[in-house]
C-alpha positions, -999 to +999 in steps of 0.1 A: +000+000+000+015+033-010+018+059+017+000+093+011+032+109+025+055+094-001+063+128-018+072+142+016+093+112+024+112+116-008+119+152+001+131+142+035+152+112+022+136+088+047+108+062+043+089+056+075+084+021+088+059+035+113+038+059+092+019+070+122+050+088+135+051+111+105+013+117+107+017+127+144+046+150+136+024+168+112-005+173+136-007+208+150-022+213+185-051+233+170-062+201+152-063+182+185-081+210+202-107+212+174-112+175+174-114+173+212-093+141+212-061+125+201-026+138+203-004+164+186+032+169+177+044+187+208+061+157+224+078+149+192+089+185+189+105+183+224+124+152+214+134+166+180+148+197+196+171+176+218+181+154+189+189+184+167+210+200+195+230+168+200+236+163+162+247+199+159+270+197+189+285+164+178+292+177+143+307+210+154+329+193+180+343+170+153+352+199+130+388+203+121+406+231+140+389+225+174+365+254+174+363+272+208+332+266+230+318+301+224+319+298+187+304+263+187+275+277+208+269+305+183+269+281+153+246+256+171+222+284+178+223+296+142+214+260+131+186+256+156+169+290+157+133+291+147+138+313+116+163+288+102+140+259+110+110+277+095+129+282+063+137+245+062+100+238+067+092+260+038+117+242+016+100+209+026+066+225+019+055+214+054+027+239+054+009+219+028+012+187+049+004+200+084-030+192+099-045+223+115-077+233+131-099+254+108-092+287+126-054+283+126-053+274+089-075+303+079-054+327+099-022+318+079-009+291+102+006+271+073+032+299+068+038+309+104+074+306+115+066+290+149+044+263+133+069+254+107+099+254+131+079+232+155+070+208+127+106+205+116+117+196+151+087+171+153+098+155+120+133+151+133+120+135+165+098+112+144+127+101+121+148+095+152+122+072+167+116+054+133+151+050+121+174+058+151+205+080+152+217+070+118+185+081+101+184+114+121+220+121+112+213+115+075+185+141+076+208+165+094+236+161+070+214+165+039+191+193+050+205+212+080+243+211+081+246+229+047+230+259+064+258+261+090+277+294+087+314+290+077+333+301+108+363+309+087+344+332+063+347+369+064+318+386+082+306+404+051+306+372+031+284+355+057+260+384+057+257+382+019+251+344+019+228+343+049+218+377+064+192+362+088+218+338+101+243+366+105+219+388+124+210+358+146+247+352+154+252+389+161+224+393+186+230+359+203+267+366+207+262+400+224+228+399+241+217+362+241+185+372+224+170+367+189+152+390+165+117+385+153+103+388+118+068+398+106+052+404+072+037+438+078+023+446+044+015+431+010+014+452-022+003+448-058-019+422-076-019+385-067+004+376-096+029+404-087+027+404-050+053+424-031+059+415+006+071+439+032+090+423+061+099+440+094+125+427+119+122+437+155+146+432+184+134+437+220+102+452+207+119+478+185+117+477+147+153+478+134+149+470+097+125+466+068+128+449+034+106+444+004+107+415-021+085+392-042+088+364-016+085+365+021+118+349+026+137+374+004+119+403+021+130+390+055+166+386+043+166+422+031+152+434+064+179+414+082+207+432+062+192+466+072+189+455+108+225+442+110+238+475+096+217+494+122+230+474+151+266+475+140+263+513+135+250+517+170+278+496+184+304+517+166+288+549+179+289+536+215+325+526+211+336+560+198 
């Protein structure tokens, strides 16, 4: 019997022996609340978060050159932050597979960063339970490790390649906090939609960006925000 999740399994690079695990990973709490019974993906999310953290730590520890503890912490944070995970979820098109309650779906839940990030962690947890450490590590190497910033790259190069990751590293290293992103406006007709993204830090808007995709708009906002924070830092130092 063919699994209805086969296209997603091909994307993930893992075929589930226990299909129910994947279905559970794709069940948002709003679906359980609406149905009034059953379970959701929160426990799998908890497990997946721990598995992801260990995979990242193990990989970074084994890197040539013996990275110092502080730098390993920053890189692990960049790999596991919710914006990175949400982008992975979009690449997997998880929003099309997630089971939501009607209200959450109608309010844009299928493209909400928190929902996608949680689902990615739940999928990681499900793959770990289904195939063990080897299967989870395969997923990590294929889909997550390539997003790890190069610690030897020049700062400006890292900003160009991954501005959201560079901003995350900057705020985590200095203040142990993360920026937040929101799509604050949409312009133009449906076939030529322009999205406006705003990035906030500690409740203050520090950058905006416009683009034809939400992801690109957020990246442009991150570049502006990073310039803003670095400018402030230079003024304080002078």
